[in-house]
N, C-alpha and C positions, 0 to 999 in steps of 0.2 A: 602703194599695192594695198596695206591696210586702209587706205581710206576708201579704197574701190569698194571691199570685204564689209565695209559698214555699208557703204551705200547700198551693194545688193545684196546683204541679207533683210536691209531696211524695205527692200523693193519686193523682195520674195515673201518674209513675212508677211508685207502687207494686203500683197494681193495672193496670197494662199487664205488669209482669214476672211477675207473679201469673200472669196471662193465660194469658201466652205460654209459663211455664214455665223454669226456669231456665238452659237451655244451648240452647236452637233447635234444631236438626236433629244427626243424627250426624256422629260424627265420626270423620275420620280418623287414622292414628297416627301418616302424614308419612313412611312407610318408602316408599310410590311415587314416585318419583322425586325423590329427595332427591340422589341425585348427582349431577343435572344430565342424565342421560343419555338422561332421553327424556318428554315432555311426558305426563300423563295425562288428558287434557282429556277433560269429560261429553262421554257421547252424546250427540247428535242430528242432524239438520239443520245445524244455525244454524252456521256457520264466519265467525269475529271475523277481523276487517283485522287486519294483522301490528301495525299501532300503535294505543294506544288513550290517549288523553291524558285523562289524570288532573287536572284541578284543582283543586287545595287551593287555598280563600278566602283565605289568609295568609302572612305571609311565612315562611321558612324556618327552622325551632328551636322550634315550637312543638307544643302534642301535636297539633296534626290534621296535620301536616306530617310527625312520626316517623311516627303509624302508617298514612300512607300509603304511604310511604315502607318501610316494614318489611312491609306488606301485598306491599307492589310484589314486593320479595324473591322472599318464597317463594310470591307466584302465577304467577311461573315454572316452578316445578317442575310445575304442574297445567296450563297452556295455553303454546301456543307465538304466542299474541300478546304483544307489550309492553306493559307501561302504563308510557307514561310521564310525568312530574312534572314541572308548570308550576305557580310559586306565581304568584298574583293576588293580592295584597292591598288593601285599602281598603276602606271602607264597614263595617267590622268585620265582614266576609266577605260583602258584598252583592254587591259589586262583582263576584268569583270565581264565584257564583254564575251571575250575572246570563249571561256570560260564556259558561256552557257555552250557556245558553239560544240564543244566536245562533248555534249551530251546528245543523246539519241531527240529525233524532233517528236516525242512521243507525249507532248502537252506534259511533261511533268521538270518542264526548267522553264523561266520567265528572266526579264533580265528589266530595269527599271535604268534611270539615268542617262536618257538621251543624251546627250550632251557633244558638243562641238569639237571633240578629238574623232570621235567618228568618222568626221565628214573629211578628217583632213587627211591625204595620203600622198607622199612626197616619197623623192629618192633617197633623202636621208633619213627619212620618220615613214617610213611604210609602213602600212598594216598589214598583219594577218589576216583579216578579212573582208569583203566587200559588202559596205554597210545595205547596198539597196536590196544587193540580191542574196545574202545569207541572211537576212530577218523579216521577219514577218509582224508588222506592227498593226499592234494588238487596239489601243485608247492613247489619244492626246490627254491629260486633264492640265497640266498648268504652263504658262508664259512665262517666262524669268523679266524680273524688273533689276534691272543692273546698274549696281551703286558703285562706288567709293564712298567708304567713310575715315575719319583719322579719328583719333580719340581728342578731345577738347583739350585737356591740358599738354598737350605733346610739345609747346614752345617755342614752332615755329610757326605755324601757319593757323588761321582761324576760317578762311574759307576756299574755294577755288585760287580767285587771285594770288592771294598772299601761298598759295601751295604753287602755283607756277614764275610765280616771284623768286620763289627760296629756289626751287630746283634751277634756275638761271642761276642764280648766285652763287649754288654748289651743285654742279655737274654730279650726277652720279650719286650725292648726296643720301637722298630722299629713296628709299625702299619700299614699296606696294606688294602686298603679298595677292597672289592667286591661285585657284584650284588648278593647276593641270598646269602645264606649256601650249598647248596647240589647241587653247579652250576660248572660251567666249570670253571668260573671268580673267584671262592673259590678253586677248586681245583689247580689251576696252581700256586699262593704262596704258598699252601698248602705241594705239591708235588717239589714244589723249596725248602724250609725248608728242607722237609725230604733227599732231595739230599743233600744239605749244611749241613747239620746236624747243623741249628742252630732252636733257638725258636723266631715264628713272631707273633703278636699280629693279625688275621685278622677278620675285621670289617665287617658282612653282610650289604648291604643295600636291602632296594625297587629297586630301578632307577640308571640311570646312573648318572640323572640331580643332585641328591644330595651329590652324591658318589662324581663326579667331583668338586660342590663346595665347600665339606670340604679341598679335595687335595689344591685344588685355597688356601683356608683360615687357609692352612696349621694343619692342624686339626687332618691330616693323615700323614705320612711318603712317602706314595706311593699307587699308585691303579692300581688295576690290571683291565684292559680293552679290549674292541675290539677296532681293528683299526677304525673304524666308530667313535667311542666314541670318541677317542684321538684326532681325526681331529677338535670337538669344542676348543680344547686347543691349546691356543699360543706355537707355535714348538718351537720357539724361546725360550722357559723359560721352555722346559719340559729336562729330560733324559729320553730316553728308554733303561731301563735296560736291555732287551729282546725280541726275537718272541719264543712264545711258538709252532715252526713249526718244520719238520725237515730240510726244508732247506729255506733260504731268502725267503722273496713273494716280487713278484715286485714291489710290489707298499712300498716296505720297503731295498731297494737294499743295505744300506749301515748300516742296523743294525743289530749285529747278532743274530744268533739263541739260548736261552739259550743251547744246547745241543752242539754248539760249541765253550762254553764257560764251557764245559766239567759237566754240568747239566741234565738228560735226562728228560728233562720239554718237553711234546708232548702234542697239545691239539687243535683239532679242531669240531667246531660241524654246524650241517645243520640251518641255518634259512628258513623257510618258512612259508604255511598256510595252515591249514587244517581244515576240517569241522566235525560234530558228526557224527559217522558211523551210517549208517539207511538212510543218507543224497542219494538221487532219485540220481543213477550214472549218469543219465543226468545233474544233476545241479555239478559235480562233472566234468563230461566233461565240459560243459561248462564254468567253472573257469579255468581251467586247459588250453582251447584252447586261454581266454582271457588272462592271464597270459606267455602265449607262446608266443604272440604277442607284452605284455609288454615289455618281457624279450630281443625281436630282437629287440627293436624299439631303433632306435640310440642316440633321445633324451633323453628316457630314462638311456642308458646306459653310456652318457656323465656325467649326472647327477648323478648313481649311483657311478661311480667311484669317483666322486668329492668329494662326501661321505666315501668315505672309503670302498665301499659295491661293488666291481666288481663283474660282473653278473657270478653264476655257476648255470645254468637254471638244474631243472632236472622235470620230469614231472611225473602225478601222482605216477606210476609205481616204478620207478627208486627212487624215494623219498622214496617212501614204505620202498624199498630195503633197502635204507642207513639206516633208521631210524629205520630200523629191526635189521641190522645189528651193531647199536650203543647201542641200547636197550640191544642184548646178553651180549656186551662189557660192558658194565655195571653189569651184571645182573651176568656174570662170576667172575667179580669182588666182586662184596656184596656177593652171595653163595655160590662160590665155584664151 
């Protein structure tokens, strides 16, 4: 079942990105407003409120939080509105997403961290919202590179082959952490276990910071992370067991994919921003334009690449297509 999800998601994301193009809208050099002396708000009749609350549905320190804070920092060059970030963890991201919907669709609330949990609606884990119909997708900024990492001094394995061998000799003894229980972070080790025919204990966390702290403290044997989360750790102390992609990403040219190592573990997920459905189309267009400028800002691009979130920008229409295709992949997996 999870193998099917892996294949469907890989296909959905490949087709969506190909159809939408590789970079979305036009780029700005980032020179306008870069000194903070004047905002460059897009033209139009919409006037944003002084404060827009940006809900990150995970605790601080993870990839979603890093992206939101970086975008908010550079958005200040292009708008007079302040993006004020609030972290609301719980429910593998669904609590924060649901909180966004408690507020009026008046343009004062936005959410980040568009993750896989929002696509998973089952009888035993029903969602309180309809992801595709309750949100309006503004812009996509990045696409996850998922990895499983471990500490070099773990004393049990030094590579994926040894990891699998140890797990076979010690069923259930290897503990792998993941952000959330119905997320891509969780699915990566789960599908690896299925593919390798091993028994892993996968432990869900509400945020990346706690997850990584337990890895460093030796409380877990490995961690399923995004590349940006991995960058916050000391690379010299890490083993990267594999990358969950069809090919080695540019940022990890020397790390083999799981697929190269014989395991069909392929997962990517879009990261971006959304507002409550029913928000004035002019507000969506306003922030889409602001975010397009941010994505083309040379300073933003440099910082984003530095934290492992190279720009994969998509406008509202293209982002919505990607979200829809990803939702279809999950629905097919869950419901047939």
